[in-house]
N, C-alpha and C positions, 0 to 999 in steps of 0.2 A: 575437270570432272569428266568432259566428254570422252578424254582418253582412258579413263577408268572404265566407263560404260563399255566403249568399244573393245577393251580387252576383257570384261567379264562375260559380255554376251555370247561369244562363241562357247566359251567354258559352260555356261547354263543352258544353253540351247542344244548342244551335243546329245544329252539324254532324252530330249523331246523328239529329236528327228530320227526316224528309223523306217526301214522297209524290209519286212521280212517275207520270204517266198516258200510256200509249201505246195506239195502235190497230193491232192486228196482224190481218190477215184480216178486217177489219170487227169484231173483237172488242175491247172496252176492257180494257186490262191495267193494273192499279195495283200498283205496286211500291213497299213502304213500310218504313222503319226507325224505331224509336223510341229513346229514350235509355236504355232498359233492355235493350237489346239484341234485341229481338224484330224479326225480319225476316217478312214477310208478302208473297204474291203472290196477287193476286186477279184472275180471269179472268171476265169477264161478272157482276160482284158476287159471286162465289162464291171463297171462300178455298181454294186449292188447295195452299198451303204456308203454314206459320207455324212458327217454330222461334227458339229462343234461340241466338245465337251470340256468342261472345267473340272470334273471330279471322277472322270473314268466312265467305263459303260459295260454293258453286257449285251452281245448280240448272237441271236441264232439264225442259222440259214441251212438251207439243204444243198449238198452237192451230189446229185444222183440220188441215190436211196439214203444217204447218210445225213444224220444231223450232226451240224458242225456248230461249236459255239466258241466266240473270241471274247475274253474278259481283258479290258484295258484297265490298270491301275497305276496309281502313283506310288513310287517307292524314293527311297533315300531322301526322306523329309520333304518330298514333293520336287526334287530337283530332276526327277526324269521318270519316264513312263514304262512300264512293262506290260507284257500281254501273256494270257494263257490261252493256248488253242486246245480245244478238245473234239474228237470225233466219236460219236455214239457214246458219249460219257466219259471215254478214255483219254487222258491228258497225252497230247502229242508234242507240245512244246511249253515250256514255261520259263519266264525270266526269275521266277521266285528262288 
């Protein structure tokens, strides 16, 4: 039984572990999620948001004069997490 769990765990966590990097108004934005449900957003290497989420979330923050939004959501029957990033209402990136 333990061998099966060890074999399945990496396959299940691969969709939950990610680290995306964007540049908005010359600032580096890092958006990450880990297998334990911790969502993190860093702007210029400073963490501005860190939270546990079981069902996804929506975050808004400012980078310079631009309003940015990040949506975390579950996809593929809950086996992985995706994000949508918007700047001033326009989609910059989406996993959908």
